N, C-alpha and C positions, 0 to 999 in steps of 0.2 A: 216572505223576508229571508235576507241572505244569513246564512250560516256564519257565527262568530270565528275567525280563524284563531286556533288557540296556540300553535305551534308556530315561531319563526321559521322563515325559507330563506335559502340560500340569496336572495337579493336583498333581502331587507337586512340580513347580517353584513353583506356588503356596504349597505348604505351605513348601519352601523360604523363599520372600521373607516370609512372614509369621513364621516363627520365628526370621529373621535380624533382621527389626524388632522382635525381644521379645529380641533379642542373645542366642539358644541357640547352642550351639556346635555345631561340624559333627559332633562323636559324639554329640551329642543329635540332632539332625536325623535323621542316619542311623539311629538306634534308631525313632526315629520313621516312619520310612519303610522299616525292613527293609530295608535298603540298606547294600552297604559304605561304610566311613566313607571310604575312595577316591575312590568315585565320586562322594559330596558334595563332600568337599575339593577334585577337580577341577574340577566344575562350578562351585562359589563362587569359587574361586582365577582361573578363566577371566576371569570380572568384577571382582572386586574384589582390586584391587591395593594400593589405601592405601585409609583411614580414611572418606575422602569419598566412595570411590565406590559405587554404588548396585547393585542387584539387582533387575532385573525380569522378573518371570517370564514375560510375554507374548514382552517383546523376547528373551529368553533362549531360550525353545521354538522361537518363530519362526526365530532364528539358527540353531539346532541341525536345524530340518527342515529348511530351506533347503538348508543346508549337504550335507546327506543325501541329497535329492532333485535337487540340481542339481549334476552331475558333469561336466556339458558345457558349452560356451560360457558359462564363468564371466569375470566382470568381474574386476580385478585385486582387489578388496574381498573378493569371493567365493572368491576361489583362494587368500589367504594368511590362514588363521584368525586369526594374531595382529595382523596389519592389522587385519583386521574388527573384532575383540575391541577394538582399540584406537579405532577410530572409532564404534562403538556405545557403548561407554561415555563418550567425548566427547560423544556426543548425550545421553546421560542426565544427564551432567552440565551441561547445558544450553549447551554451546558451540556456535558457528557452525559450518559447514566450513569457512570462512576460517580460525578459530582454530585448528580441529583439523589443517588440513593446514600451519598454519604452526608448531604446537605440535610434531607428530611431528618437524618437521625438527631441531629442539633437540634431543628425549630421543633420536633414532635418527639422529645424522646422517652416518654413513658406511654406513648399512644401507640399499641400494636395495631392498628388499622392502618396509620400513616407509618408504615415500614415496608420499605421493597427494598431488593439486592436488585444489582445493576444487569445480573444476568437475567431476571424477570423481566425487567425493562426492556434489555434487548430482544426477548421473545416474544414480548407483546407488540413490538414495532413492526418485527419480521413475521408474524404470523399470517398477514394478508399483504404480503409484499408487494402482490402484483394490483391490489386496489389502489383506486385514486387516494385516499387517505393514508394507506402504506407506504405510498411515494412519496408522500409529502412529506411523514415522517422520517423517513429514511435521509431526503434531504436535509433535515433539521440534525442528524449528526455530524458532529466534525469531520468523519470520514464515510462520507454516505457510498457505501459500497451496496449495489444493488441487490446482490447475492451476500448473504452473510457466509465467513468462511467459516466450515465445517471444522470442528474440533478434530484434532490429528489422532487417530485412533493408535499409533505406534508413538511409542517416547520419542523423547528428543534424541535420544542415544541409540536408536533402532539402526541396526548395520545391515546394507544391504550391498555391500561390497566387501567379498572376503579379503583378509588379511591387510585392511587399512593400518598406515601409519599415521598416527594422530598427530594434529599441528602441535600438540602438547610437546612431541617428542622431538619435534625440529630443532636444531641448533638455535640456542639464543641469540648470537650476533646477527641471524640471517636477519631480525627483526630490526636490526640497528642500521641495515642498506650501507655497511661499510666496506663491501666488496660486490664485484659484480660475477653474474652467475646463478642468481635466485630468480625462479620465474614465477608467475602464476597464470591459470592458464583455464578456461571456460569455454563452453557455448552461446552464442546468441542465436534463440532459435524464429526461424521467420513464421510468417502468415499460416494459421491452420495446423502447426507443429509439423508442417511436412517439409521443411529446409531448415539449413541451419550453415552456420561458418564458425569456425574457431577461433579463437583470441589467445594470444599469449604475450604478457609483456614482463618486461624484467624490472625488478624490484628499484635499483640503483638509478639505472639510467634511463627508466621509463620506455626503452624502445620496445616496441611493439611489432607482434607479426600478426596477420591475419590470413587464416586458413579456410580454402575454399574444401568443404566437407560434401561429400557424394550421398552419404548417409548418415544416420546416428548409429549405427551399430558401433559396439567398442573395440570391435578390430579394425575397422576402417578409421575411426578419429584416431586411436593410437598409432596406426601403420602413419597417417598423413602427419601427425605431430612428429612423430621419429624422424620420417624425412626432411622436414624443416630444420630440426632442433640439430641433426649430423650434418647442417651445412654449417655450424658453428663451431669454431674452435672448442677442445675438450675442456679447457679451464673456465669456459664460459657456460658450460651446462654442471652446475653443482645440484639443484635442486627444482622441484616445481611444486608448488600448492594449488589443490583443486579444490573445488567443492563436492557434493556428494553424487553428482550426475554419473548414472549408471554407465555412461559410455566412456566410464575410465574403470571399468570392471578388469578391465586388460593391462591394468598398469604393472604388474609384475613384468610382462614382455616388455613395455614402454622402458623401464628403469633398467633393464637387462640390455636394452638397444641404444639405450642413449648414455648409458653410465649416469642416470640422473637418479636422485633419490626423490621419490614422491610422497608428498604428505598430503591429509586432508583434513580441511577446516571441519569444525561443527557443523552440525546439520542448522540452516536457518541462521547460520552466522556469516554474512557477507561481507562485517567489516573487518572478519580477518583476512580476506582477501582483497581489502579497499582498494588498492591499485589497480587491480581488474577488474573491480567494479566501476572506477571512475574513467578508466578506458574505454569501457563498453558504454557508457555515457557519450563518450567523445564521439564514437562510432556511429552511434545512433544519429548523429548530425548528417551524417552520409547516407544511411541506412535506417530510417524510422521506425518504427513499430509498424508492423503490417507488411514489411517489405519481404517480397518472395525471393528470398535467396537462391532458389534454381533459376532465376531469371538475373541474376547479377554474374556478371562476365570476370574472369579472372581480370582483366585487364583493371574493370573498375575497382574491385577491393585493391591492387597493386597502388592504383591513384590514392586512394584512402589512407593507406597506409602509408605512402610516401609524403603524404600532406602532415601526419602524426607524428611523424619522426624527424620534422623539417620544421616542427613549430617550436617556436621560442616558450617554455614553460618557466612561470614563473617559479617555479621549486625547485627548478634547475639554474636559479640566477640569470635568466633569461637566455640560456642556452639549447639549444635543442637535445633531444635524445639522440640523434645520430652522431651531433659533436661529441657528445658523453660517451658513447659507446665507443668512437674511434680513439678518443683520448685513452681508455682503458686499454685497448688494443695495443696503442702505441707504448703506455706505461708498461704494458707487461712485456712486449718485445723489447724494451729498454734493459 
C-alpha cells in the first residue's frame, strides 16, 4: 500500500496558486489534488486572511520547508509561525519592513509574540541571501539590493580631507545663482574603478567642462582642474563646491593656483551639489555606467561637452549654456 503523502510539495502548491487565481473553491482544489479539504484549507488560510492577500506557491513552499528543516537556532520570525506568516504576507503585499513592523504594533498591540523590528525583518531576509528563498524575499523589497548596504562605521561627519571648508560657510548668495563664477565639481568613475573623468559645471549658466583624468591621485586631478579653470577669466573663477572624494585632498593647492575658494558638501548629501549631479546624469547618456574611460578619447569628451553646452535648457528659458555664458562675458565687458 502506497504511503500517504502528508506534506504538500511545490507542484501541489503551484496547482493551489493557479486554481486560486481562477477563483476555484478549496473543495475543488482538494478534489483535484486528491487531498483532504482540511489540508488545503489550512494551507490557504495560512496565507489569505483577507481578500487582498495573495498566495505565492514558491514562498509558501519554502516557508514550510524552512520551518520543517530548521528546528534549531531560529530567529524570532522562524520561531513563531504566526509572526512569520504576518511578515511574509506583508512582503507579498508590497509592504516595506518598516511598514510591516509599524502595522503589526497596531494589529497586535498587546501580543509580545507578534512584535518585530524592521531591522530584525531585514536581518531575516538577508540571512541567507544566496538561497532561492532569500532571493525571492529580496525581490519583494521596495528596493531590492542583492547585498544589504553595511552600516557606516564612521559617523556622517567623519573628516577624511584636512582643512575642509564646509558648504555651510559658503556665501549665501551662491545658492541664489545671481552671479556667474560658482562651480561644482566631481569625478565620474569608469568600470572596475580603474578610470575616471572630471566634470565641472557652473551653477548659474550650467556651462560644463568634461576633463580627461589620467589617474585619480589628488595631485593629478587638481592639476588637471587648474589647467582647465585657468583658461577662464578671473571673474568667472570664484568658488567651487566639491564632494568628499579623496581626490580633492590637494584642495589648498588648487585654491592657491586658481584663486577660487573651495567648499565641501556634507558627506552623502549629493543634493547640495544638485547641478553637478544632474549634469552627470546627462553625461551618462553619452557614457553609460560600465564605460571604460581609458578607451574614451579627448575628441569624444569634447563632442559630449559641445552637445551639452549647445543644448537648449528649459531652466534657462530654452537658451543654451553657451549662450548664457557668452551673455555673462559680454555684460562684464560692457
